[in-house]
N, C-alpha and C positions, 0 to 999 in steps of 0.2 A: 297321320298316325306315326307314332314314334318308332324308330328302329330298335328292335330288341337286341339284346346281347347275342342271341343265337343267330339272328338274321344278318348282322353286320359283317363287313369284310374282315379278313384276318389282318392283324397288325394295328387295330384301332384301339385307342385308349378312351374309354367312355368318359362322359362328363363327370368331373369330380373337383374337389377342393383340397389343396394341400394345407397342412396345418402350419407350415413355415414357408418362407420364401424359398425359391429354388432356381437353379440355373441348369440348363440342359444343353449340352454340346453335341452336335452331330459329327461323328468322327469317321463314319464309313457309309457309303451308299452303293448298294449292289443292284445292278439292273440286269434282268434276264433270268430265265428259268432253265429248263432242261433240253430245249430243242436244239438239235445240231445245226439246223439251217438258219437259226436266228429269228425265225418267224415269231416265236413266243416273246422274244425281246422287243420286236417291233410292235406287237400287239400291246404289250405292257406299256410301252412308251405312249402309244396312242390313247390308251385308257387314262394314263396319268395326265396327259395334256388336256383331255376333256374334263377331268376332275378339277384341274387347276383353273381352267378358263371359266368353270362354273362356280368358282368360289369367291368371286368379287375381290380378288387381291388388287392392291394399288399398282399404279403404273411403274413405280420404281422396282417392285418385285417382278413384274412382267418383263421389264428390261433386262434384269439379271437372267431370267429364263431365256430370253432371246440371245443373250451373250454366251450361252452354252454352259452356264453353271448347272451343277447337278442338284435337282430338288429331291429331298428325301422324305419330308413330312409336311403335312398341312395342319396347322394349329388353329383353333378358335378360342380366343380369350374373351372373357366378359368382365365388366366392372363388378367389384365386390358389392357395390350398392344395389346391384340388380338381382341379388341372390333370391330375395323373396318373390319377385315377379317370375323368375325362372322356375322356382319351386311350384308356384301357383299354376304355371302353364303345364308342367309335367303332371301335376296332380289331377288335371282334368281327364287324363287318360289312364292313369295308374292309381290303383287303390293303395292307400297308405295303411300300414299296420303299426301297431305299437312297437316302439323301439327301432323303427326304420326311418329313412330319410331319402327323398327322391333324388337328391344329389349325392349324398355320402354313400348310398348303396351302389353307385357306379354301374347302373343297369341301363343307362340311356345314352344314346348318341344322337345329337340333334343334326338331322340332315338339312339340306337347303330349304325344303318346304317349311320345316320347323323354325329355322332362323328367320325366314321371311314373315311368318305369322307372329313371331315374337316382336319383330321390329314394327310391324303394322299395328298390332293390337296392344302391345305393352310398351312400345318405344324402347325396347331393349335391343341394343346393337352389338353384334359379335365383331371382334377384330381378327380378321384372318391373317395369319403369318405363314408364309412359305419358307420353311427352314431348308437352306441349302447346305451342302457339305462345308463343314468348318464353322457354321453359324452357332452362336450361343443365344438361346432364348431364355429371358428372365421372366419368371412367373411370380407375381406378388402373392403373399399370403392372403387367403380369403377370396381370391379371384377364381371363379369357376372356369375350367378349361377342358378341352378335349383335343385328341390328336389322332390323325389318320396317317399311317405310314404309306407313302406312295410307292416306295420300293423297299427292298430289304435294307434295314438300317441298324447301325450300332451307335448308341448314344451314351454319353456319360453324364450323369445327373448328380448334383450336389445340393443338399439342403443347407440353409443358413437362416439366422434370425437377424433382421435389420431393426434398428430402433424405430424407424418410420412405420413399420408394420407390426410392431409388437402387440398393439391393441387387437389387430385382426387375428393374430396367433391365439390370443386369449379367448376371443369370441368363438373361433373354430374348436378350440379345446373344450369349451363348455358345451358346444353342440355335440361333439363326440361323446361327452360324458352322458348325454341323455339317450344315446343309442342302447340297444339291448346288449347284455353282457356277452352274447355270442357273436356280436357284430365285429367285423374285421377292424373297424376304426375305433372301437370302444376304449381301448387302453390309451392312457396318456403317455405316449412315447416321448413327446417333445419335452415335457416338464418345463413349460414356459415360465411358470411362477418361480421355479427354482433358478432358472436362468436370470430372471429379473432381479431376484433377491441377491444372488451372488455378484451380479454386475454392479448393483447399487452399493453393496458392501465394499467391493474393491474400489469403487470411485470415491466413497467417503473416506476410506483408509488413505487413499492417495492425497486427498485434499487436506487431511489432518496430519 
């Protein structure tokens, strides 16, 4: 069963798709809560270690953890080509209403059991990324992704449009347009067609 927005841990960003490319930089990781004896800090570290070891990250990321680097967040990225299969999987347990979308609604976080079922049944594989202090994570437009903060984090995010992924920007923009007018993502904030038009106009002017 999928983990609902209400049942998930705090600091988790549910599965969603950004309309443009993005880069996310982790600039601060805070470990520990309010206990004077440090017991809460030790418990938090134990929980985080269990979460990391359960996430199937690769050996290079595990080695960074062993070297004492501070992990702040656990990301799961999916290929944009797998969007339909992910929607179908979520749709088996969630009822879809007019003007809604199982990914764009951002109400689902795929736990390990969900990720295993997706891989076994639909050949959809998530790419786990452990974001350490100072790391920058690049997220391509159209790629579904989710984030779980392992500790208290401060991140700086910047959106941008790359020529390689402009087609994905336009696809996501069209998907947003089909959402209900009251949906958070309904508005065309990116204006991808205007970006394309003015970029081509400037390129033609430079050539002529």
